[in-house]
TORBA-328649 format. One record per atom (N, C-alpha, C, O, CB): residue number from 1; y, x, z; residue in three letters. Coordinates in pm, whole numbers. Glycine has a CB too. Example, Ala and Ser with C-alpha at 12.3 -4.5 7.8 and 13.67 -1.06 7.14 Angstrom:
% residues 2
num/north/east/up/residuo
1/-569/1319/780/ALA .
1/-450/1230/780/ALA .
1/-330/1320/780/ALA .
1/-332/1424/846/ALA .
1/-447/1131/905/ALA .
2/-225/1285/708/SER .
2/-106/1367/714/SER .
2/3/1290/787/SER .
2/114/1341/804/SER .
2/-60/1408/572/SER .
This chain:
% residues 124
num/north/east/up/residuo
1/1179/1572/2226/MET .
1/1169/1594/2345/MET .
1/1245/1748/2414/MET .
1/1274/1769/2532/MET .
1/1024/1581/2357/MET .
2/1264/1838/2298/LYS .
2/1292/1992/2366/LYS .
2/1437/1934/2415/LYS .
2/1482/1999/2509/LYS .
2/1297/2159/2238/LYS .
3/1540/1800/2362/ILE .
3/1616/1771/2429/ILE .
3/1663/1690/2522/ILE .
3/1773/1664/2572/ILE .
3/1648/1775/2388/ILE .
4/1518/1648/2537/ASN .
4/1549/1518/2597/ASN .
4/1551/1592/2773/ASN .
4/1498/1689/2829/ASN .
4/1405/1373/2550/ASN .
5/1664/1459/2818/SER .
5/1633/1575/3020/SER .
5/1568/1444/3062/SER .
5/1503/1460/3165/SER .
5/1833/1643/3179/SER .
6/1565/1305/3010/THR .
6/1529/1227/3095/THR .
6/1313/1159/3129/THR .
6/1219/1121/3199/THR .
6/1644/1118/3040/THR .
7/1363/1190/3030/LEU .
7/1154/1171/2955/LEU .
7/1059/1269/3084/LEU .
7/1085/1388/3099/LEU .
7/1115/1304/2714/LEU .
8/922/1179/3188/THR .
8/908/1287/3281/THR .
8/820/1253/3212/THR .
8/788/1365/3171/THR .
8/923/1312/3429/THR .
9/718/1151/3141/LYS .
9/550/1142/3138/LYS .
9/556/1066/3007/LYS .
9/614/962/2976/LYS .
9/456/1050/3282/LYS .
10/436/1196/2900/LEU .
10/457/1168/2782/LEU .
10/287/1149/2759/LEU .
10/206/1230/2803/LEU .
10/551/1282/2697/LEU .
11/271/1094/2726/ILE .
11/89/1011/2751/ILE .
11/94/1040/2555/ILE .
11/204/1036/2501/ILE .
11/74/740/2842/ILE .
12/23/1055/2506/LEU .
12/-37/1097/2376/LEU .
12/-186/1114/2356/LEU .
12/-224/1193/2270/LEU .
12/18/1218/2343/LEU .
13/-257/1059/2414/GLU .
13/-405/1041/2434/GLU .
13/-481/974/2273/GLU .
13/-436/869/2225/GLU .
13/-424/921/2582/GLU .
14/-572/1035/2220/HIS .
14/-614/963/2105/HIS .
14/-502/976/1976/HIS .
14/-522/948/1857/HIS .
14/-637/808/2153/HIS .
15/-410/1012/2021/SER .
15/-291/1060/1907/SER .
15/-375/1182/1739/SER .
15/-337/1182/1621/SER .
15/-143/1195/2042/SER .
16/-420/1214/1764/LYS .
16/-444/1310/1679/LYS .
16/-397/1423/1592/LYS .
16/-418/1475/1483/LYS .
16/-476/1269/1636/LYS .
17/-317/1434/1705/ILE .
17/-209/1558/1670/ILE .
17/-289/1718/1700/ILE .
17/-215/1815/1708/ILE .
17/-51/1540/1792/ILE .
18/-393/1731/1711/GLY .
18/-416/1874/1608/GLY .
18/-392/2002/1679/GLY .
18/-343/1982/1791/GLY .
18/-305/1882/1473/GLY .
19/-408/2109/1655/ASP .
19/-351/2227/1670/ASP .
19/-218/2256/1690/ASP .
19/-152/2292/1788/ASP .
19/-379/2283/1586/ASP .
20/-182/2218/1506/GLU .
20/6/2206/1496/GLU .
20/63/2129/1563/GLU .
20/179/2151/1597/GLU .
20/74/2163/1373/GLU .
21/-15/1999/1607/GLY .
21/82/1932/1711/GLY .
21/111/1981/1851/GLY .
21/218/1979/1913/GLY .
21/37/1808/1733/GLY .
22/-42/2038/1897/ALA .
22/-3/2138/1997/ALA .
22/76/2267/1965/ALA .
22/112/2343/2055/ALA .
22/-116/2178/2054/ALA .
23/91/2281/1886/ARG .
23/132/2461/1876/ARG .
23/337/2353/1905/ARG .
23/421/2373/1992/ARG .
23/68/2603/1615/ARG .
24/337/2284/1825/ILE .
24/533/2206/1797/ILE .
24/528/2134/1999/ILE .
24/617/2128/2084/ILE .
24/543/1970/1586/ILE .
25/433/2107/2001/LEU .
25/465/2065/2176/LEU .
25/441/2156/2283/LEU .
25/440/2116/2399/LEU .
25/375/1948/2229/LEU .
26/417/2307/2247/SER .
26/409/2404/2325/SER .
26/544/2407/2321/SER .
26/600/2350/2415/SER .
26/329/2519/2294/SER .
27/636/2475/2209/GLU .
27/742/2471/2136/GLU .
27/846/2397/2244/GLU .
27/909/2452/2335/GLU .
27/712/2398/1992/GLU .
28/844/2269/2210/ALA .
28/886/2217/2346/ALA .
28/895/2233/2495/ALA .
28/987/2250/2574/ALA .
28/848/2149/2348/ALA .
29/797/2223/2500/LEU .
29/734/2240/2665/LEU .
29/852/2370/2745/LEU .
29/919/2356/2848/LEU .
29/518/2320/2657/LEU .
30/843/2501/2645/ILE .
30/930/2601/2674/ILE .
30/1104/2608/2718/ILE .
30/1168/2696/2776/ILE .
30/910/2660/2569/ILE .
31/1145/2476/2664/ILE .
31/1238/2479/2694/ILE .
31/1333/2348/2774/ILE .
31/1445/2352/2824/ILE .
31/1265/2526/2594/ILE .
32/1213/2207/2756/ASN .
32/1234/2150/2869/ASN .
32/1194/2113/3006/ASN .
32/1081/2116/3054/ASN .
32/1246/2095/2842/ASN .
33/1355/2063/3084/THR .
33/1355/2066/3198/THR .
33/1257/1970/3280/THR .
33/1187/1986/3380/THR .
33/1474/2055/3220/THR .
34/1281/1862/3189/SER .
34/1200/1668/3293/SER .
34/1050/1641/3285/SER .
34/1033/1531/3338/SER .
34/1260/1479/3200/SER .
35/946/1685/3247/LEU .
35/847/1657/3155/LEU .
35/781/1738/3261/LEU .
35/787/1857/3292/LEU .
35/852/1693/2989/LEU .
36/690/1594/3326/THR .
36/567/1601/3439/THR .
36/483/1596/3454/THR .
36/408/1647/3537/THR .
36/547/1563/3503/THR .
37/470/1519/3364/SER .
37/315/1519/3309/SER .
37/273/1466/3170/SER .
37/311/1356/3130/SER .
37/233/1436/3401/SER .
38/165/1574/3074/LEU .
38/174/1531/2954/LEU .
38/14/1498/2960/LEU .
38/-58/1585/3011/LEU .
38/241/1636/2841/LEU .
39/-32/1408/2923/ASN .
39/-174/1336/2843/ASN .
39/-167/1394/2691/ASN .
39/-69/1396/2618/ASN .
39/-166/1135/2835/ASN .
40/-316/1446/2660/LEU .
40/-328/1530/2558/LEU .
40/-480/1460/2557/LEU .
40/-550/1496/2462/LEU .
40/-296/1706/2580/LEU .
41/-528/1385/2628/GLU .
41/-640/1368/2590/GLU .
41/-743/1261/2422/GLU .
41/-715/1162/2354/GLU .
41/-655/1329/2718/GLU .
42/-830/1334/2424/ARG .
42/-913/1358/2311/ARG .
42/-766/1354/2160/ARG .
42/-710/1258/2108/ARG .
42/-1063/1205/2309/ARG .
43/-754/1477/2142/ASN .
43/-664/1529/2082/ASN .
43/-673/1641/1940/ASN .
43/-588/1696/1870/ASN .
43/-611/1576/2185/ASN .
44/-840/1639/1944/GLU .
44/-894/1804/1899/GLU .
44/-801/1894/1843/GLU .
44/-789/1934/1727/GLU .
44/-1006/1807/1786/GLU .
45/-723/1926/1973/ILE .
45/-669/2060/1996/ILE .
45/-722/2169/2004/ILE .
45/-650/2269/2006/ILE .
45/-619/2068/2080/ILE .
46/-864/2180/2010/GLY .
46/-965/2322/1986/GLY .
46/-869/2436/2098/GLY .
46/-779/2439/2182/GLY .
46/-966/2393/1767/GLY .
47/-960/2514/2029/ASP .
47/-881/2663/2100/ASP .
47/-727/2717/2079/ASP .
47/-644/2748/2165/ASP .
47/-960/2790/2043/ASP .
48/-719/2718/1942/SER .
48/-603/2747/1887/SER .
48/-546/2653/1982/SER .
48/-581/2698/2091/SER .
48/-581/2732/1732/SER .
49/-487/2561/1999/GLY .
49/-408/2462/2023/GLY .
49/-370/2478/2234/GLY .
49/-271/2450/2301/GLY .
49/-508/2305/1953/GLY .
50/-535/2548/2278/ALA .
50/-537/2513/2382/ALA .
50/-435/2663/2450/ALA .
50/-383/2680/2560/ALA .
50/-698/2474/2423/ALA .
51/-441/2752/2325/SER .
51/-372/2907/2344/SER .
51/-293/2860/2320/SER .
51/-258/2844/2436/SER .
51/-393/3040/2277/SER .
52/-189/2796/2245/LYS .
52/-45/2786/2225/LYS .
52/-8/2664/2370/LYS .
52/103/2666/2423/LYS .
52/-5/2719/2034/LYS .
53/-126/2557/2423/ILE .
53/-5/2523/2537/ILE .
53/-41/2573/2630/ILE .
53/2/2518/2730/ILE .
53/31/2386/2580/ILE .
54/-112/2668/2652/SER .
54/-163/2789/2746/SER .
54/-27/2907/2797/SER .
54/-1/2973/2898/SER .
54/-295/2883/2642/SER .
55/26/2888/2680/GLU .
55/192/3050/2659/GLU .
55/310/2928/2677/GLU .
55/423/2973/2696/GLU .
55/225/3177/2409/GLU .
56/300/2805/2674/SER .
56/462/2733/2713/SER .
56/385/2711/2873/SER .
56/471/2662/2946/SER .
56/534/2536/2596/SER .
57/270/2728/2940/LEU .
57/247/2694/3055/LEU .
57/328/2862/3121/LEU .
57/395/2870/3224/LEU .
57/63/2647/3079/LEU .
58/299/2970/3034/LYS .
58/377/3103/3169/LYS .
58/467/3029/3179/LYS .
58/480/3010/3300/LYS .
58/438/3285/3136/LYS .
59/588/2937/3091/ILE .
59/767/2979/3125/ILE .
59/831/2813/3198/ILE .
59/934/2781/3256/ILE .
59/884/3029/2917/ILE .
60/685/2730/3148/ASN .
60/748/2591/3202/ASN .
60/765/2589/3310/ASN .
60/712/2688/3360/ASN .
60/687/2478/3188/ASN .
61/819/2521/3389/THR .
61/850/2505/3553/THR .
61/889/2351/3621/THR .
61/945/2312/3723/THR .
61/986/2603/3586/THR .
62/821/2284/3489/THR .
62/824/2118/3559/THR .
62/721/2054/3563/THR .
62/713/1958/3639/THR .
62/903/2017/3497/THR .
63/626/2089/3489/LEU .
63/515/2046/3453/LEU .
63/392/2048/3566/LEU .
63/312/2139/3585/LEU .
63/490/2119/3339/LEU .
64/401/1944/3624/THR .
64/280/1916/3717/THR .
64/158/1886/3682/THR .
64/70/1953/3738/THR .
64/299/1827/3790/THR .
65/109/1772/3575/VAL .
65/-39/1751/3572/VAL .
65/6/1765/3433/VAL .
65/111/1737/3376/VAL .
65/-130/1609/3638/VAL .
66/-121/1825/3388/LEU .
66/-148/1858/3264/LEU .
66/-349/1790/3196/LEU .
66/-446/1864/3215/LEU .
66/-117/2049/3279/LEU .
67/-363/1679/3140/ASN .
67/-477/1620/3094/ASN .
67/-508/1731/2949/ASN .
67/-417/1778/2881/ASN .
67/-445/1438/3062/ASN .
68/-637/1752/2926/LEU .
68/-677/1817/2832/LEU .
68/-815/1790/2823/LEU .
68/-891/1880/2788/LEU .
68/-644/1943/2840/LEU .
69/-866/1657/2856/TRP .
69/-1026/1637/2843/TRP .
69/-1053/1572/2636/TRP .
69/-988/1523/2544/TRP .
69/-1083/1470/3004/TRP .
70/-1182/1619/2665/GLY .
70/-1175/1575/2536/GLY .
70/-1123/1656/2376/GLY .
70/-1118/1629/2256/GLY .
70/-1098/1474/2566/GLY .
71/-1095/1756/2461/ASN .
71/-1034/1830/2268/ASN .
71/-1080/1977/2235/ASN .
71/-1018/2069/2181/ASN .
71/-823/1857/2248/ASN .
72/-1210/1972/2284/LYS .
72/-1334/2016/2182/LYS .
72/-1218/2196/2186/LYS .
72/-1151/2254/2101/LYS .
72/-1360/1878/1962/LYS .
73/-1246/2220/2315/ILE .
73/-1159/2349/2387/ILE .
73/-1283/2439/2456/ILE .
73/-1336/2410/2563/ILE .
73/-1027/2286/2530/ILE .
74/-1309/2526/2392/GLY .
74/-1399/2635/2380/GLY .
74/-1315/2791/2507/GLY .
74/-1203/2823/2547/GLY .
74/-1405/2673/2170/GLY .
75/-1443/2834/2522/ALA .
75/-1471/2933/2593/ALA .
75/-1332/3029/2595/ALA .
75/-1289/3089/2694/ALA .
75/-1601/2995/2536/ALA .
76/-1269/3029/2452/GLU .
76/-1158/3136/2409/GLU .
76/-1051/3043/2486/GLU .
76/-1020/3079/2599/GLU .
76/-1128/3171/2216/GLU .
77/-993/2927/2434/GLY .
77/-904/2847/2492/GLY .
77/-902/2833/2628/GLY .
77/-795/2822/2688/GLY .
77/-913/2740/2445/GLY .
78/-1020/2832/2691/ALA .
78/-1058/2791/2883/ALA .
78/-967/2945/2893/ALA .
78/-846/2939/2915/ALA .
78/-1305/2789/2973/ALA .
79/-1041/3095/2874/SER .
79/-958/3223/2870/SER .
79/-786/3208/2889/SER .
79/-719/3247/2985/SER .
79/-990/3290/2722/SER .
80/-751/3154/2792/LYS .
80/-598/3171/2791/LYS .
80/-567/3083/2889/LYS .
80/-491/3142/2966/LYS .
80/-518/3139/2656/LYS .
81/-587/2972/2925/ILE .
81/-538/2882/3049/ILE .
81/-530/2930/3128/ILE .
81/-415/2952/3166/ILE .
81/-589/2789/3094/ILE .
82/-643/2978/3209/SER .
82/-684/3046/3281/SER .
82/-554/3165/3289/SER .
82/-513/3167/3405/SER .
82/-824/3076/3239/SER .
83/-495/3243/3221/GLU .
83/-386/3359/3192/GLU .
83/-276/3267/3216/GLU .
83/-178/3305/3279/GLU .
83/-383/3441/3030/GLU .
84/-285/3144/3170/SER .
84/-135/3068/3204/SER .
84/-171/3042/3368/SER .
84/-81/3046/3452/SER .
84/-98/2889/3096/SER .
85/-294/3017/3398/LEU .
85/-229/2974/3559/LEU .
85/-274/3067/3649/LEU .
85/-338/3025/3746/LEU .
85/-278/2822/3626/LEU .
86/-243/3245/3630/LYS .
86/-191/3307/3703/LYS .
86/-105/3309/3720/LYS .
86/-81/3391/3809/LYS .
86/-202/3373/3705/LYS .
87/-2/3250/3677/ILE .
87/155/3319/3625/ILE .
87/220/3130/3712/ILE .
87/292/3113/3811/ILE .
87/187/3362/3347/ILE .
88/164/3041/3635/ASN .
88/233/2906/3685/ASN .
88/236/2880/3767/ASN .
88/125/2866/3819/ASN .
88/213/2811/3661/ASN .
89/342/2854/3843/THR .
89/392/2759/3986/THR .
89/352/2653/3971/THR .
89/257/2612/4037/THR .
89/538/2733/4023/THR .
90/400/2596/3901/THR .
90/480/2398/3933/THR .
90/342/2320/3917/THR .
90/321/2218/3981/THR .
90/632/2309/3766/THR .
91/228/2385/3807/LEU .
91/122/2293/3775/LEU .
91/-14/2241/3872/LEU .
91/-108/2317/3894/LEU .
91/72/2355/3663/LEU .
92/-8/2117/3920/THR .
92/-88/2083/4057/THR .
92/-229/2006/4006/THR .
92/-327/2018/4079/THR .
92/14/1968/4170/THR .
93/-243/1914/3858/LYS .
93/-353/1864/3854/LYS .
93/-362/1911/3659/LYS .
93/-269/1932/3582/LYS .
93/-353/1686/3925/LYS .
94/-488/1913/3639/LEU .
94/-543/1990/3497/LEU .
94/-709/1951/3499/LEU .
94/-810/1970/3566/LEU .
94/-515/2191/3503/LEU .
95/-661/1879/3367/LYS .
95/-834/1770/3368/LYS .
95/-853/1878/3229/LYS .
95/-767/1903/3145/LYS .
95/-834/1509/3323/LYS .
96/-1000/1935/3234/LEU .
96/-1034/2035/3160/LEU .
96/-1161/1964/3075/LEU .
96/-1187/1980/2956/LEU .
96/-1063/2168/3252/LEU .
97/-1248/1865/3193/GLY .
97/-1371/1758/3100/GLY .
97/-1355/1761/2973/GLY .
97/-1262/1794/2899/GLY .
97/-1369/1596/3123/GLY .
98/-1534/1693/2949/LYS .
98/-1576/1658/2857/LYS .
98/-1505/1773/2702/LYS .
98/-1472/1714/2599/LYS .
98/-1546/1500/2874/LYS .
99/-1493/1919/2711/ASN .
99/-1507/2030/2620/ASN .
99/-1607/2144/2712/ASN .
99/-1650/2146/2827/ASN .
99/-1340/2092/2574/ASN .
100/-1621/2255/2562/GLY .
100/-1726/2348/2570/GLY .
100/-1657/2455/2602/GLY .
100/-1640/2552/2529/GLY .
100/-1811/2366/2454/GLY .
101/-1604/2435/2742/ILE .
101/-1589/2546/2775/ILE .
101/-1696/2667/2823/ILE .
101/-1656/2781/2844/ILE .
101/-1516/2519/2847/ILE .
102/-1837/2629/2837/GLY .
102/-1912/2660/2887/GLY .
102/-1893/2735/3028/GLY .
102/-1801/2689/3096/GLY .
102/-1962/2704/2803/GLY .
103/-1988/2878/3104/ASP .
103/-2001/2939/3185/ASP .
103/-1893/3079/3184/ASP .
103/-1846/3151/3272/ASP .
103/-2133/2948/3182/ASP .
104/-1880/3071/2995/GLU .
104/-1779/3191/2995/GLU .
104/-1661/3166/3060/GLU .
104/-1617/3239/3149/GLU .
104/-1742/3235/2863/GLU .
105/-1593/3044/3010/GLY .
105/-1447/3017/3080/GLY .
105/-1474/2944/3200/GLY .
105/-1359/2935/3244/GLY .
105/-1339/2929/2990/GLY .
106/-1552/2882/3287/LYS .
106/-1536/2804/3430/LYS .
106/-1504/2985/3490/LYS .
106/-1424/3009/3581/LYS .
106/-1721/2683/3510/LYS .
107/-1598/3112/3405/THR .
107/-1578/3177/3513/THR .
107/-1472/3241/3480/THR .
107/-1445/3339/3550/THR .
107/-1677/3250/3559/THR .
108/-1385/3209/3372/LYS .
108/-1210/3277/3350/LYS .
108/-1156/3220/3467/LYS .
108/-1099/3285/3554/LYS .
108/-1101/3219/3194/LYS .
109/-1184/3030/3467/LEU .
109/-1090/2967/3549/LEU .
109/-1113/3013/3693/LEU .
109/-1013/3045/3758/LEU .
109/-1099/2815/3535/LEU .
110/-1265/3024/3768/SER .
110/-1244/3066/3826/SER .
110/-1155/3157/3940/SER .
110/-1092/3148/4045/SER .
110/-1282/3056/3788/SER .
111/-1216/3278/3803/GLU .
111/-1076/3393/3849/GLU .
111/-913/3358/3882/GLU .
111/-819/3383/3957/GLU .
111/-1053/3495/3719/GLU .
112/-954/3281/3769/ALA .
112/-819/3225/3774/ALA .
112/-717/3170/3957/ALA .
112/-609/3189/4014/ALA .
112/-855/3082/3667/ALA .
113/-824/3109/3972/MET .
113/-779/3025/4075/MET .
113/-777/3138/4199/MET .
113/-795/3094/4312/MET .
113/-883/2884/4098/MET .
114/-766/3212/4190/LYS .
114/-777/3354/4298/LYS .
114/-623/3379/4363/LYS .
114/-552/3382/4463/LYS .
114/-827/3521/4196/LYS .
115/-636/3392/4224/SER .
115/-452/3403/4272/SER .
115/-361/3265/4268/SER .
115/-274/3250/4354/SER .
115/-357/3513/4147/SER .
116/-389/3141/4142/ASN .
116/-319/3046/4195/ASN .
116/-267/2960/4243/ASN .
116/-320/2861/4192/ASN .
116/-307/3035/4192/ASN .
117/-152/2910/4350/THR .
117/-174/2857/4489/THR .
117/-123/2721/4467/THR .
117/-102/2665/4574/THR .
117/-96/2939/4613/THR .
118/-94/2641/4351/THR .
118/-59/2549/4351/THR .
118/-152/2447/4302/THR .
118/-140/2326/4324/THR .
118/38/2564/4307/THR .
119/-254/2507/4228/LEU .
119/-339/2387/4140/LEU .
119/-395/2311/4297/LEU .
119/-442/2352/4403/LEU .
119/-506/2467/4002/LEU .
120/-363/2195/4247/THR .
120/-446/2080/4354/THR .
120/-631/2076/4322/THR .
120/-740/2109/4371/THR .
120/-370/1886/4311/THR .
121/-568/2012/4207/VAL .
121/-736/1963/4117/VAL .
121/-767/2004/3996/VAL .
121/-686/1975/3908/VAL .
121/-759/1811/4083/VAL .
122/-814/2034/3983/LEU .
122/-894/2128/3814/LEU .
122/-1048/2034/3818/LEU .
122/-1130/2041/3909/LEU .
122/-946/2385/3845/LEU .
123/-1058/1951/3697/GLN .
123/-1085/1861/3696/GLN .
123/-1216/1904/3569/GLN .
123/-1178/1881/3454/GLN .
123/-962/1768/3690/GLN .
124/-1321/1947/3577/LEU .
124/-1393/1998/3448/LEU .
124/-1494/1948/3372/LEU .
124/-1534/2009/3273/LEU .
124/-1440/2099/3467/LEU .
C-alpha cells in the first residue's frame, strides 16, 4: 500500500490486525496518495492502534472514509483521533460505534468538531 498508486478502497474487517497491524497501516497511510476508504471494523486495535492511525490522519490528504467500528477504542484513543480531526481536511466519514470511548472521548470529539470543516458523518 505504501507504493501502490491505484488502490482506492481497502476492507480489512475482522482481520485481527491488532495494534501492530494498525501501526504498519498508519505508516503506509502517511505516504499513500490513492486510498480513499479504509475499513478496519472489528480488528481490536485498541487505544494504541487508534493513536497510530490518528497520527497518519494528520498527514494523509486522500482518505475520506474511515471505519473503526468495534475496535476496543477507549477515551485515550478517541482523544488522539480528536486531535487529528482538528488538523485533517479530507476525512468526511468516521465510524466509531461499538467502542468504549465514554463521555470523556465524546467530549473530546465534540471539541474537535468545532474546528473540523470536512467531516459530515460521525457515527458513535
